N, CA, C and O atoms as a CHARMM CRD file, in Angstrom:
* protein
*
  372
    1    1 MET  N      0.75200  -1.06300  -0.52000 PROA 1      0.00000
    2    1 MET  CA     0.10600  -0.41600  -0.07600 PROA 1      0.00000
    3    1 MET  C      0.93600   1.19600   0.07900 PROA 1      0.00000
    4    1 MET  O      0.38800   2.21800  -0.33400 PROA 1      0.00000
    5    2 ALA  N      1.97500   1.20700   0.57200 PROA 2      0.00000
    6    2 ALA  CA     2.88600   2.25100   0.93000 PROA 2      0.00000
    7    2 ALA  C      3.03700   2.77600  -0.50200 PROA 2      0.00000
    8    2 ALA  O      3.18900   3.99400  -0.59000 PROA 2      0.00000
    9    3 ASP  N      3.02000   2.02200  -1.70600 PROA 3      0.00000
   10    3 ASP  CA     3.81500   2.09400  -3.25700 PROA 3      0.00000
   11    3 ASP  C      3.17900   2.67600  -3.58900 PROA 3      0.00000
   12    3 ASP  O      3.71000   3.59200  -4.21700 PROA 3      0.00000
   13    4 PHE  N      1.63900   2.75400  -3.53300 PROA 4      0.00000
   14    4 PHE  CA     0.78000   2.96400  -4.22700 PROA 4      0.00000
   15    4 PHE  C      0.61800   4.36200  -3.97500 PROA 4      0.00000
   16    4 PHE  O      0.21400   5.08800  -4.88400 PROA 4      0.00000
   17    5 ALA  N      1.01600   5.04100  -2.29900 PROA 5      0.00000
   18    5 ALA  CA     0.59400   6.25200  -2.10000 PROA 5      0.00000
   19    5 ALA  C      1.99500   7.33600  -2.61900 PROA 5      0.00000
   20    5 ALA  O      2.01800   8.56100  -2.74100 PROA 5      0.00000
   21    6 THR  N      2.84800   6.52500  -2.79800 PROA 6      0.00000
   22    6 THR  CA     4.14700   7.45600  -3.00700 PROA 6      0.00000
   23    6 THR  C      4.43100   7.28300  -4.58900 PROA 6      0.00000
   24    6 THR  O      5.48100   7.79000  -4.98500 PROA 6      0.00000
   25    7 ASN  N      3.57300   6.58900  -5.59100 PROA 7      0.00000
   26    7 ASN  CA     3.35600   7.02300  -6.89100 PROA 7      0.00000
   27    7 ASN  C      2.07000   7.46600  -7.22900 PROA 7      0.00000
   28    7 ASN  O      1.58700   7.33100  -8.35300 PROA 7      0.00000
   29    8 VAL  N      1.61000   7.89600  -6.45100 PROA 8      0.00000
   30    8 VAL  CA     0.38800   8.74800  -7.30400 PROA 8      0.00000
   31    8 VAL  C      0.33100  10.43200  -6.86400 PROA 8      0.00000
   32    8 VAL  O      0.45100  11.00700  -5.78100 PROA 8      0.00000
   33    9 PRO  N      0.10500  10.87200  -8.16400 PROA 9      0.00000
   34    9 PRO  CA     0.20700  12.04200  -8.49700 PROA 9      0.00000
   35    9 PRO  C     -0.68200  13.10200  -7.43100 PROA 9      0.00000
   36    9 PRO  O     -1.81400  12.70000  -7.16100 PROA 9      0.00000
   37   10 ILE  N     -0.33800  14.16600  -6.92900 PROA 10     0.00000
   38   10 ILE  CA    -1.40500  14.98500  -6.26100 PROA 10     0.00000
   39   10 ILE  C     -1.40500  16.59200  -6.95300 PROA 10     0.00000
   40   10 ILE  O     -0.45300  17.36000  -6.80800 PROA 10     0.00000
   41   11 ILE  N     -2.46800  16.88400  -7.61100 PROA 11     0.00000
   42   11 ILE  CA    -3.51400  18.23300  -8.17900 PROA 11     0.00000
   43   11 ILE  C     -3.58100  18.98100  -6.61100 PROA 11     0.00000
   44   11 ILE  O     -3.86800  18.49700  -5.51700 PROA 11     0.00000
   45   12 CYS  N     -3.27200  20.06200  -6.92500 PROA 12     0.00000
   46   12 CYS  CA    -3.54200  21.37500  -5.63900 PROA 12     0.00000
   47   12 CYS  C     -4.18200  22.20700  -6.69900 PROA 12     0.00000
   48   12 CYS  O     -3.57600  22.32000  -7.76400 PROA 12     0.00000
   49   13 LEU  N     -5.40600  22.84200  -6.53100 PROA 13     0.00000
   50   13 LEU  CA    -6.60300  23.14100  -6.75400 PROA 13     0.00000
   51   13 LEU  C     -6.99700  24.44400  -5.96600 PROA 13     0.00000
   52   13 LEU  O     -7.41600  24.14300  -4.84800 PROA 13     0.00000
   53   14 GLU  N     -6.99300  25.68300  -6.18100 PROA 14     0.00000
   54   14 GLU  CA    -7.77200  26.98200  -5.08600 PROA 14     0.00000
   55   14 GLU  C     -9.32100  26.02300  -5.24000 PROA 14     0.00000
   56   14 GLU  O     -9.69400  25.30200  -6.16500 PROA 14     0.00000
   57   15 SER  N     -9.97800  26.36200  -3.95800 PROA 15     0.00000
   58   15 SER  CA   -11.64900  25.92000  -3.67000 PROA 15     0.00000
   59   15 SER  C    -12.02600  26.54200  -4.97700 PROA 15     0.00000
   60   15 SER  O    -12.09000  25.63000  -5.80100 PROA 15     0.00000
   61   16 GLU  N    -12.25500  27.49400  -5.43300 PROA 16     0.00000
   62   16 GLU  CA   -13.35700  28.21500  -6.04300 PROA 16     0.00000
   63   16 GLU  C    -12.82500  27.68200  -7.89800 PROA 16     0.00000
   64   16 GLU  O    -13.49000  27.71000  -8.93300 PROA 16     0.00000
   65   17 THR  N    -11.90100  27.39800  -7.73900 PROA 17     0.00000
   66   17 THR  CA   -11.33400  26.75500  -9.34700 PROA 17     0.00000
   67   17 THR  C    -11.85900  25.66100  -9.09900 PROA 17     0.00000
   68   17 THR  O    -12.82000  25.29400  -9.77400 PROA 17     0.00000
   69   18 PHE  N    -11.39400  24.94300  -8.15400 PROA 18     0.00000
   70   18 PHE  CA   -12.00900  23.13500  -8.23200 PROA 18     0.00000
   71   18 PHE  C    -13.84600  23.46800  -8.33300 PROA 18     0.00000
   72   18 PHE  O    -14.48700  23.15000  -9.33500 PROA 18     0.00000
   73   19 LYS  N    -14.27100  23.92200  -7.52000 PROA 19     0.00000
   74   19 LYS  CA   -16.01700  24.59100  -8.28100 PROA 19     0.00000
   75   19 LYS  C    -16.11900  24.72200  -9.33700 PROA 19     0.00000
   76   19 LYS  O    -16.93800  23.94700  -9.83000 PROA 19     0.00000
   77   20 ALA  N    -15.50100  25.59500 -10.22800 PROA 20     0.00000
   78   20 ALA  CA   -16.06000  25.74400 -11.47500 PROA 20     0.00000
   79   20 ALA  C    -15.96800  24.79300 -11.92200 PROA 20     0.00000
   80   20 ALA  O    -17.04200  24.36600 -12.34700 PROA 20     0.00000
   81   21 LEU  N    -14.40400  23.60600 -12.18500 PROA 21     0.00000
   82   21 LEU  CA   -13.90400  22.54600 -12.93900 PROA 21     0.00000
   83   21 LEU  C    -15.40500  21.45100 -12.59800 PROA 21     0.00000
   84   21 LEU  O    -16.08400  21.01400 -13.52700 PROA 21     0.00000
   85   22 VAL  N    -15.61500  21.24800 -11.60200 PROA 22     0.00000
   86   22 VAL  CA   -16.76900  20.46400 -11.27500 PROA 22     0.00000
   87   22 VAL  C    -18.03300  20.77300 -11.75200 PROA 22     0.00000
   88   22 VAL  O    -18.70100  19.90500 -12.31300 PROA 22     0.00000
   89   23 LYS  N    -18.52400  22.12700 -11.56800 PROA 23     0.00000
   90   23 LYS  CA   -20.10100  22.77500 -12.29600 PROA 23     0.00000
   91   23 LYS  C    -20.00900  22.56800 -13.62700 PROA 23     0.00000
   92   23 LYS  O    -20.97500  22.19400 -14.29200 PROA 23     0.00000
   93   24 GLU  N    -18.41900  22.87900 -14.30000 PROA 24     0.00000
   94   24 GLU  CA   -18.19600  22.80100 -15.78300 PROA 24     0.00000
   95   24 GLU  C    -18.94300  21.13300 -16.13600 PROA 24     0.00000
   96   24 GLU  O    -20.00600  20.66800 -16.54700 PROA 24     0.00000
   97   25 LEU  N    -17.64500  20.68400 -15.68300 PROA 25     0.00000
   98   25 LEU  CA   -17.36700  19.35500 -15.76400 PROA 25     0.00000
   99   25 LEU  C    -19.52100  18.11000 -15.80500 PROA 25     0.00000
  100   25 LEU  O    -19.90900  17.13300 -16.44600 PROA 25     0.00000
  101   26 ALA  N    -20.22600  19.11000 -14.63600 PROA 26     0.00000
  102   26 ALA  CA   -21.71800  18.73100 -14.24800 PROA 26     0.00000
  103   26 ALA  C    -22.06300  19.17600 -15.91300 PROA 26     0.00000
  104   26 ALA  O    -22.25300  18.36900 -16.82300 PROA 26     0.00000
  105   27 ARG  N    -22.07700  20.11500 -15.98700 PROA 27     0.00000
  106   27 ARG  CA   -22.89700  20.90500 -17.53800 PROA 27     0.00000
  107   27 ARG  C    -22.64600  20.31700 -18.65400 PROA 27     0.00000
  108   27 ARG  O    -23.43100  20.45600 -19.59200 PROA 27     0.00000
  109   28 GLU  N    -21.59600  19.60600 -18.76400 PROA 28     0.00000
  110   28 GLU  CA   -20.89500  18.83800 -19.62000 PROA 28     0.00000
  111   28 GLU  C    -21.92600  17.96700 -19.87100 PROA 28     0.00000
  112   28 GLU  O    -22.77600  17.97800 -20.76200 PROA 28     0.00000
  113   29 ILE  N    -21.67000  16.97400 -18.67400 PROA 29     0.00000
  114   29 ILE  CA   -22.60300  15.89400 -18.32500 PROA 29     0.00000
  115   29 ILE  C    -24.06400  15.71200 -18.73100 PROA 29     0.00000
  116   29 ILE  O    -24.59200  14.87700 -19.46400 PROA 29     0.00000
  117   30 ARG  N    -24.47100  16.55200 -18.16500 PROA 30     0.00000
  118   30 ARG  CA   -26.16700  16.71400 -18.19000 PROA 30     0.00000
  119   30 ARG  C    -26.47900  17.32300 -19.87800 PROA 30     0.00000
  120   30 ARG  O    -27.49300  16.92200 -20.45000 PROA 30     0.00000
  121   31 GLU  N    -25.77600  18.04700 -20.40200 PROA 31     0.00000
  122   31 GLU  CA   -26.11900  18.35500 -21.47800 PROA 31     0.00000
  123   31 GLU  C    -25.73800  16.93300 -22.79600 PROA 31     0.00000
  124   31 GLU  O    -26.36700  16.69900 -23.82900 PROA 31     0.00000
  125   32 ASP  N    -24.41600  16.15600 -22.20400 PROA 32     0.00000
  126   32 ASP  CA   -24.38600  15.13500 -23.12000 PROA 32     0.00000
  127   32 ASP  C    -25.35900  13.99500 -23.44100 PROA 32     0.00000
  128   32 ASP  O    -25.36000  13.32800 -24.47600 PROA 32     0.00000
  129   33 ASP  N    -26.25000  13.86600 -22.31600 PROA 33     0.00000
  130   33 ASP  CA   -27.31500  13.05400 -22.10100 PROA 33     0.00000
  131   33 ASP  C    -27.50100  11.73100 -23.19100 PROA 33     0.00000
  132   33 ASP  O    -26.68000  10.81400 -23.16300 PROA 33     0.00000
  133   34 HSD  N    -28.21400  11.72400 -23.78500 PROA 34     0.00000
  134   34 HSD  CA   -28.02400  10.58700 -24.70300 PROA 34     0.00000
  135   34 HSD  C    -27.86300  11.29300 -26.08700 PROA 34     0.00000
  136   34 HSD  O    -27.83700  10.40500 -26.93900 PROA 34     0.00000
  137   35 ASP  N    -27.74700  12.50500 -26.65000 PROA 35     0.00000
  138   35 ASP  CA   -27.84700  12.97100 -27.74300 PROA 35     0.00000
  139   35 ASP  C    -26.43400  12.90900 -28.40700 PROA 35     0.00000
  140   35 ASP  O    -26.17800  14.01100 -28.89300 PROA 35     0.00000
  141   36 PRO  N    -25.74500  12.29000 -28.53800 PROA 36     0.00000
  142   36 PRO  CA   -24.32900  12.47800 -29.51900 PROA 36     0.00000
  143   36 PRO  C    -24.07500  13.27200 -30.33800 PROA 36     0.00000
  144   36 PRO  O    -22.86800  13.39300 -30.55000 PROA 36     0.00000
  145   37 PHE  N    -24.89500  14.04900 -31.06100 PROA 37     0.00000
  146   37 PHE  CA   -24.68900  14.93600 -31.80400 PROA 37     0.00000
  147   37 PHE  C    -25.02600  15.92700 -31.74600 PROA 37     0.00000
  148   37 PHE  O    -26.18500  15.96900 -31.33300 PROA 37     0.00000
  149   38 VAL  N    -24.29200  17.58200 -32.11300 PROA 38     0.00000
  150   38 VAL  CA   -24.92500  18.22900 -31.81400 PROA 38     0.00000
  151   38 VAL  C    -25.25700  19.32900 -33.37900 PROA 38     0.00000
  152   38 VAL  O    -24.80100  18.86500 -34.42400 PROA 38     0.00000
  153   39 ASP  N    -25.77300  20.26400 -33.44500 PROA 39     0.00000
  154   39 ASP  CA   -25.62000  21.11100 -34.43800 PROA 39     0.00000
  155   39 ASP  C    -24.32300  22.01800 -34.74200 PROA 39     0.00000
  156   39 ASP  O    -23.29300  22.05500 -34.06800 PROA 39     0.00000
  157   40 GLU  N    -24.64800  22.81900 -36.04300 PROA 40     0.00000
  158   40 GLU  CA   -23.27400  23.79300 -36.05100 PROA 40     0.00000
  159   40 GLU  C    -23.32800  25.20200 -35.33900 PROA 40     0.00000
  160   40 GLU  O    -22.49900  26.10500 -35.45100 PROA 40     0.00000
  161   41 LYS  N    -24.59400  25.19400 -34.51100 PROA 41     0.00000
  162   41 LYS  CA   -24.51100  26.42200 -33.36400 PROA 41     0.00000
  163   41 LYS  C    -24.22000  26.17000 -32.13000 PROA 41     0.00000
  164   41 LYS  O    -23.77700  27.01400 -31.35100 PROA 41     0.00000
  165   42 GLU  N    -24.50400  24.68600 -31.78400 PROA 42     0.00000
  166   42 GLU  CA   -24.16400  24.23600 -30.78700 PROA 42     0.00000
  167   42 GLU  C    -22.59700  23.45600 -30.39900 PROA 42     0.00000
  168   42 GLU  O    -22.07800  23.31000 -29.29200 PROA 42     0.00000
  169   43 ALA  N    -22.06700  23.01100 -31.84200 PROA 43     0.00000
  170   43 ALA  CA   -20.65700  22.95200 -31.91200 PROA 43     0.00000
  171   43 ALA  C    -20.08200  24.43300 -31.94800 PROA 43     0.00000
  172   43 ALA  O    -19.20100  24.52700 -31.09300 PROA 43     0.00000
  173   44 MET  N    -20.23900  25.40700 -32.51400 PROA 44     0.00000
  174   44 MET  CA   -19.24000  26.39300 -32.41700 PROA 44     0.00000
  175   44 MET  C    -19.27200  26.76000 -30.80900 PROA 44     0.00000
  176   44 MET  O    -18.20200  26.66000 -30.20700 PROA 44     0.00000
  177   45 ARG  N    -20.45300  27.18300 -30.08000 PROA 45     0.00000
  178   45 ARG  CA   -20.66400  27.51900 -28.60200 PROA 45     0.00000
  179   45 ARG  C    -19.74700  26.64800 -27.66900 PROA 45     0.00000
  180   45 ARG  O    -19.21600  27.03800 -26.62900 PROA 45     0.00000
  181   46 LEU  N    -19.66200  25.45200 -28.20300 PROA 46     0.00000
  182   46 LEU  CA   -18.72500  24.75300 -26.93400 PROA 46     0.00000
  183   46 LEU  C    -17.20900  25.07300 -27.30100 PROA 46     0.00000
  184   46 LEU  O    -16.34000  25.31400 -26.46400 PROA 46     0.00000
  185   47 LEU  N    -16.99600  25.03300 -28.88600 PROA 47     0.00000
  186   47 LEU  CA   -15.75600  25.60900 -28.80000 PROA 47     0.00000
  187   47 LEU  C    -15.29600  26.94900 -28.66700 PROA 47     0.00000
  188   47 LEU  O    -14.13700  27.23400 -28.97100 PROA 47     0.00000
  189   48 ARG  N    -16.34400  28.05500 -28.10900 PROA 48     0.00000
  190   48 ARG  CA   -16.32000  29.44400 -28.51900 PROA 48     0.00000
  191   48 ARG  C    -15.55500  29.91400 -28.91100 PROA 48     0.00000
  192   48 ARG  O    -14.55500  30.37200 -28.36000 PROA 48     0.00000
  193   49 ILE  N    -16.09500  29.90100 -30.79600 PROA 49     0.00000
  194   49 ILE  CA   -15.74700  30.29800 -31.90200 PROA 49     0.00000
  195   49 ILE  C    -16.94900  31.43700 -32.45000 PROA 49     0.00000
  196   49 ILE  O    -18.09700  31.16800 -32.09500 PROA 49     0.00000
  197   50 THR  N    -16.81200  32.34000 -33.05600 PROA 50     0.00000
  198   50 THR  CA   -17.95400  32.65600 -33.76200 PROA 50     0.00000
  199   50 THR  C    -17.96600  32.94400 -34.67600 PROA 50     0.00000
  200   50 THR  O    -18.82600  33.68700 -35.15000 PROA 50     0.00000
  201   51 SER  N    -16.49100  32.20400 -35.61800 PROA 51     0.00000
  202   51 SER  CA   -16.03500  31.85000 -37.04900 PROA 51     0.00000
  203   51 SER  C    -16.67900  31.04800 -37.85000 PROA 51     0.00000
  204   51 SER  O    -16.07200  29.98300 -37.95900 PROA 51     0.00000
  205   52 LYS  N    -17.76200  31.09500 -38.53300 PROA 52     0.00000
  206   52 LYS  CA   -17.67100  29.88800 -39.43400 PROA 52     0.00000
  207   52 LYS  C    -16.66700  29.54100 -40.92400 PROA 52     0.00000
  208   52 LYS  O    -16.90200  28.78300 -41.86500 PROA 52     0.00000
  209   53 THR  N    -15.82100  30.19500 -40.72600 PROA 53     0.00000
  210   53 THR  CA   -14.89800  29.82500 -41.90900 PROA 53     0.00000
  211   53 THR  C    -13.36900  28.73800 -40.98400 PROA 53     0.00000
  212   53 THR  O    -12.69300  27.76900 -41.33100 PROA 53     0.00000
  213   54 THR  N    -13.41600  29.39000 -40.05200 PROA 54     0.00000
  214   54 THR  CA   -12.83300  28.62600 -38.81700 PROA 54     0.00000
  215   54 THR  C    -13.22700  27.38200 -38.33400 PROA 54     0.00000
  216   54 THR  O    -12.46800  26.43100 -38.14800 PROA 54     0.00000
  217   55 PHE  N    -14.09500  27.39800 -38.19100 PROA 55     0.00000
  218   55 PHE  CA   -15.50100  26.02000 -37.67500 PROA 55     0.00000
  219   55 PHE  C    -15.25200  25.12700 -39.26600 PROA 55     0.00000
  220   55 PHE  O    -15.02800  23.91600 -39.28000 PROA 55     0.00000
  221   56 GLN  N    -15.31600  25.74500 -40.19000 PROA 56     0.00000
  222   56 GLN  CA   -15.67800  24.80400 -41.54200 PROA 56     0.00000
  223   56 GLN  C    -14.00500  24.33300 -41.64000 PROA 56     0.00000
  224   56 GLN  O    -13.75500  23.16900 -41.95300 PROA 56     0.00000
  225   57 LYS  N    -12.95300  25.24400 -41.37300 PROA 57     0.00000
  226   57 LYS  CA   -11.55100  24.46800 -41.47500 PROA 57     0.00000
  227   57 LYS  C    -11.39900  23.22000 -40.35700 PROA 57     0.00000
  228   57 LYS  O    -10.48600  22.40200 -40.47100 PROA 57     0.00000
  229   58 TYR  N    -12.32700  23.15500 -39.32500 PROA 58     0.00000
  230   58 TYR  CA   -12.26800  22.12200 -38.59300 PROA 58     0.00000
  231   58 TYR  C    -12.34300  20.99600 -39.19100 PROA 58     0.00000
  232   58 TYR  O    -11.48700  20.11200 -39.14900 PROA 58     0.00000
  233   59 ARG  N    -13.96000  20.95200 -40.11700 PROA 59     0.00000
  234   59 ARG  CA   -14.50100  20.49800 -40.01000 PROA 59     0.00000
  235   59 ARG  C    -13.41900  19.62700 -41.69800 PROA 59     0.00000
  236   59 ARG  O    -12.96800  18.48800 -41.57400 PROA 59     0.00000
  237   60 ASP  N    -13.28100  20.18600 -42.63200 PROA 60     0.00000
  238   60 ASP  CA   -12.77700  19.90600 -43.52500 PROA 60     0.00000
  239   60 ASP  C    -11.16100  19.29000 -43.11300 PROA 60     0.00000
  240   60 ASP  O    -10.64600  18.47600 -43.87900 PROA 60     0.00000
  241   61 SER  N    -10.63300  19.61400 -42.21600 PROA 61     0.00000
  242   61 SER  CA    -9.08100  19.09900 -41.84800 PROA 61     0.00000
  243   61 SER  C     -8.83300  17.94100 -41.33000 PROA 61     0.00000
  244   61 SER  O     -7.69800  17.46600 -41.31200 PROA 61     0.00000
  245   62 GLY  N    -10.41700  17.04300 -40.59300 PROA 62     0.00000
  246   62 GLY  CA   -10.85600  16.10200 -40.20800 PROA 62     0.00000
  247   62 GLY  C    -11.33400  16.10300 -38.68100 PROA 62     0.00000
  248   62 GLY  O    -12.04300  15.27000 -38.11800 PROA 62     0.00000
  249   63 ASP  N    -10.59500  17.58100 -38.02200 PROA 63     0.00000
  250   63 ASP  CA   -10.11800  17.68600 -36.97700 PROA 63     0.00000
  251   63 ASP  C    -11.76600  17.17400 -35.65200 PROA 63     0.00000
  252   63 ASP  O    -11.70900  16.70200 -34.51700 PROA 63     0.00000
  253   64 ILE  N    -12.91600  17.53200 -36.44800 PROA 64     0.00000
  254   64 ILE  CA   -14.17300  17.67700 -35.80200 PROA 64     0.00000
  255   64 ILE  C    -14.66800  16.39600 -36.47500 PROA 64     0.00000
  256   64 ILE  O    -14.16100  16.29700 -37.59200 PROA 64     0.00000
  257   65 ASP  N    -15.61400  15.22100 -36.13100 PROA 65     0.00000
  258   65 ASP  CA   -15.92400  14.38300 -36.80800 PROA 65     0.00000
  259   65 ASP  C    -17.66400  14.95500 -36.89900 PROA 65     0.00000
  260   65 ASP  O    -18.17400  15.65600 -36.02500 PROA 65     0.00000
  261   66 TYR  N    -18.57400  14.34900 -38.48000 PROA 66     0.00000
  262   66 TYR  CA   -19.40500  14.81600 -38.44300 PROA 66     0.00000
  263   66 TYR  C    -20.32300  13.85600 -39.65900 PROA 66     0.00000
  264   66 TYR  O    -19.87300  12.93900 -40.34500 PROA 66     0.00000
  265   67 ARG  N    -21.55400  14.33700 -39.65500 PROA 67     0.00000
  266   67 ARG  CA   -22.13400  13.36500 -40.32200 PROA 67     0.00000
  267   67 ARG  C    -22.98900  14.72800 -41.51700 PROA 67     0.00000
  268   67 ARG  O    -23.17900  15.92800 -41.32200 PROA 67     0.00000
  269   68 ILE  N    -23.27700  13.96400 -42.54600 PROA 68     0.00000
  270   68 ILE  CA   -23.82100  15.21600 -43.53100 PROA 68     0.00000
  271   68 ILE  C    -25.62100  14.57700 -43.65700 PROA 68     0.00000
  272   68 ILE  O    -25.85600  13.74400 -44.53300 PROA 68     0.00000
  273   69 VAL  N    -26.73300  15.03700 -42.75200 PROA 69     0.00000
  274   69 VAL  CA   -27.95900  15.05200 -42.77800 PROA 69     0.00000
  275   69 VAL  C    -28.77400  15.11200 -44.13500 PROA 69     0.00000
  276   69 VAL  O    -29.26800  14.14800 -44.72000 PROA 69     0.00000
  277   70 THR  N    -28.81200  16.41500 -44.50600 PROA 70     0.00000
  278   70 THR  CA   -29.78100  16.81700 -45.90800 PROA 70     0.00000
  279   70 THR  C    -28.77400  17.80600 -46.73600 PROA 70     0.00000
  280   70 THR  O    -28.24300  18.84700 -46.34700 PROA 70     0.00000
  281   71 GLY  N    -28.70900  17.35200 -47.60800 PROA 71     0.00000
  282   71 GLY  CA   -27.98400  18.27300 -48.27100 PROA 71     0.00000
  283   71 GLY  C    -26.40900  19.44600 -47.84300 PROA 71     0.00000
  284   71 GLY  O    -25.21400  19.42000 -48.13800 PROA 71     0.00000
  285   72 LYS  N    -27.25200  20.29900 -47.06900 PROA 72     0.00000
  286   72 LYS  CA   -26.58700  21.42200 -46.26700 PROA 72     0.00000
  287   72 LYS  C    -26.13500  21.14300 -45.05400 PROA 72     0.00000
  288   72 LYS  O    -25.07900  21.55500 -44.57300 PROA 72     0.00000
  289   73 LYS  N    -26.94100  20.42700 -44.53300 PROA 73     0.00000
  290   73 LYS  CA   -27.32600  20.26000 -42.87300 PROA 73     0.00000
  291   73 LYS  C    -26.16100  19.36400 -42.25500 PROA 73     0.00000
  292   73 LYS  O    -26.28800  18.17300 -42.54300 PROA 73     0.00000
  293   74 TYR  N    -25.09100  19.66500 -41.49500 PROA 74     0.00000
  294   74 TYR  CA   -24.38800  19.11200 -40.86600 PROA 74     0.00000
  295   74 TYR  C    -24.62100  18.47800 -39.57300 PROA 74     0.00000
  296   74 TYR  O    -25.13100  19.22400 -38.73700 PROA 74     0.00000
  297   75 LEU  N    -24.36700  17.26100 -39.20000 PROA 75     0.00000
  298   75 LEU  CA   -24.07800  17.21400 -36.98500 PROA 75     0.00000
  299   75 LEU  C    -22.87200  16.79900 -37.26400 PROA 75     0.00000
  300   75 LEU  O    -22.19900  16.34200 -38.18700 PROA 75     0.00000
  301   76 TYR  N    -22.79600  17.23000 -35.72000 PROA 76     0.00000
  302   76 TYR  CA   -21.10700  16.85400 -35.04300 PROA 76     0.00000
  303   76 TYR  C    -21.28500  16.08500 -34.45800 PROA 76     0.00000
  304   76 TYR  O    -22.49700  15.93800 -34.29500 PROA 76     0.00000
  305   77 ARG  N    -20.47400  15.11500 -33.76400 PROA 77     0.00000
  306   77 ARG  CA   -20.36700  13.98300 -32.47700 PROA 77     0.00000
  307   77 ARG  C    -19.30800  14.81700 -32.01100 PROA 77     0.00000
  308   77 ARG  O    -18.16900  15.08400 -32.39300 PROA 77     0.00000
  309   78 ARG  N    -20.45600  15.32000 -30.53800 PROA 78     0.00000
  310   78 ARG  CA   -20.23000  16.02800 -29.57100 PROA 78     0.00000
  311   78 ARG  C    -18.99500  15.54200 -28.84700 PROA 78     0.00000
  312   78 ARG  O    -18.23700  16.27900 -28.21500 PROA 78     0.00000
  313   79 ARG  N    -18.85200  14.16200 -29.00300 PROA 79     0.00000
  314   79 ARG  CA   -17.49400  13.86100 -28.47300 PROA 79     0.00000
  315   79 ARG  C    -16.28400  14.29400 -28.81400 PROA 79     0.00000
  316   79 ARG  O    -15.31200  14.50800 -28.08900 PROA 79     0.00000
  317   80 SER  N    -16.44400  14.44500 -30.32500 PROA 80     0.00000
  318   80 SER  CA   -15.30300  15.03200 -31.00400 PROA 80     0.00000
  319   80 SER  C    -15.00600  16.33500 -31.36000 PROA 80     0.00000
  320   80 SER  O    -14.05000  16.78800 -31.99100 PROA 80     0.00000
  321   81 VAL  N    -16.24800  17.02600 -30.71600 PROA 81     0.00000
  322   81 VAL  CA   -15.79700  18.53200 -30.64100 PROA 81     0.00000
  323   81 VAL  C    -15.16900  18.30700 -29.17900 PROA 81     0.00000
  324   81 VAL  O    -13.96400  18.54500 -29.27200 PROA 81     0.00000
  325   82 ILE  N    -15.41800  18.04000 -28.21500 PROA 82     0.00000
  326   82 ILE  CA   -14.96700  17.89900 -26.54900 PROA 82     0.00000
  327   82 ILE  C    -13.68100  17.00500 -27.12900 PROA 82     0.00000
  328   82 ILE  O    -12.79800  17.85900 -27.05600 PROA 82     0.00000
  329   83 ASP  N    -13.23400  16.18000 -27.49700 PROA 83     0.00000
  330   83 ASP  CA   -11.83700  15.77100 -27.41200 PROA 83     0.00000
  331   83 ASP  C    -11.10200  16.66100 -28.70500 PROA 83     0.00000
  332   83 ASP  O    -10.02800  16.16700 -29.05100 PROA 83     0.00000
  333   84 PHE  N    -11.35700  17.41800 -29.17200 PROA 84     0.00000
  334   84 PHE  CA   -10.49200  18.29400 -30.29200 PROA 84     0.00000
  335   84 PHE  C    -10.37400  19.40100 -29.14600 PROA 84     0.00000
  336   84 PHE  O     -9.27800  19.94900 -29.02400 PROA 84     0.00000
  337   85 ILE  N    -11.51900  19.80800 -28.21600 PROA 85     0.00000
  338   85 ILE  CA   -11.26400  20.91200 -27.10000 PROA 85     0.00000
  339   85 ILE  C     -9.73200  20.64100 -25.92100 PROA 85     0.00000
  340   85 ILE  O     -8.80900  21.38700 -25.59500 PROA 85     0.00000
  341   86 GLU  N    -10.09800  19.16700 -25.55000 PROA 86     0.00000
  342   86 GLU  CA    -9.16500  18.60500 -24.63300 PROA 86     0.00000
  343   86 GLU  C     -7.93000  19.11600 -25.42200 PROA 86     0.00000
  344   86 GLU  O     -7.42000  20.18600 -25.08900 PROA 86     0.00000
  345   87 ASN  N     -7.35300  18.28500 -26.61000 PROA 87     0.00000
  346   87 ASN  CA    -6.45600  18.12100 -27.41500 PROA 87     0.00000
  347   87 ASN  C     -5.63400  19.53200 -28.12100 PROA 87     0.00000
  348   87 ASN  O     -4.46400  19.49500 -28.50000 PROA 87     0.00000
  349   88 SER  N     -6.38200  20.55200 -28.18400 PROA 88     0.00000
  350   88 SER  CA    -5.82300  21.98500 -28.55600 PROA 88     0.00000
  351   88 SER  C     -4.65600  22.49100 -27.68700 PROA 88     0.00000
  352   88 SER  O     -4.75400  22.50400 -26.46000 PROA 88     0.00000
  353   89 PRO  N     -3.86400  22.78900 -28.15100 PROA 89     0.00000
  354   89 PRO  CA    -2.24600  23.22100 -28.01400 PROA 89     0.00000
  355   89 PRO  C     -2.96900  24.02800 -26.93500 PROA 89     0.00000
  356   89 PRO  O     -2.73600  23.53200 -25.83300 PROA 89     0.00000
  357   90 LYS  N     -3.69000  25.00000 -26.87500 PROA 90     0.00000
  358   90 LYS  CA    -3.96600  26.17300 -25.89800 PROA 90     0.00000
  359   90 LYS  C     -4.19700  25.31800 -24.30000 PROA 90     0.00000
  360   90 LYS  O     -3.59700  25.62400 -23.27000 PROA 90     0.00000
  361   91 THR  N     -5.20200  24.21800 -24.43300 PROA 91     0.00000
  362   91 THR  CA    -6.00300  23.43300 -23.89900 PROA 91     0.00000
  363   91 THR  C     -4.35200  22.77800 -22.89100 PROA 91     0.00000
  364   91 THR  O     -4.15900  23.13300 -21.72800 PROA 91     0.00000
  365   92 LYS  N     -3.73100  22.17500 -23.37300 PROA 92     0.00000
  366   92 LYS  CA    -2.14100  21.44500 -23.14600 PROA 92     0.00000
  367   92 LYS  C     -1.21400  22.48900 -22.49700 PROA 92     0.00000
  368   92 LYS  O     -0.44300  22.12200 -21.60900 PROA 92     0.00000
  369   93 GLU  N     -1.24900  23.70000 -22.87500 PROA 93     0.00000
  370   93 GLU  CA    -0.44000  24.51100 -21.96600 PROA 93     0.00000
  371   93 GLU  C     -0.08300  24.80100 -19.83400 PROA 93     0.00000
  372   93 GLU  O      0.73300  25.64000 -19.45300 PROA 93     0.00000
């Protein structure tokens, strides 16, 4: 048991930061519900971007998984959007 305790990384957060993190995680879990796909507006909101050109660049490069529903109507896999956010260089800093 002593080996386990010495090999566990410890992360320290201020109380307010921890509460904000838990609140954000809970919000994402609630929103995820049973709908794995989101529309363009919701995907852009999750990414916190307003530029449709930037969003299309992410889609065209394959960074975000999507499905064409009809003609110009696209749905985006929520998990793909969240993975893109988590793997973003800005997130890793």
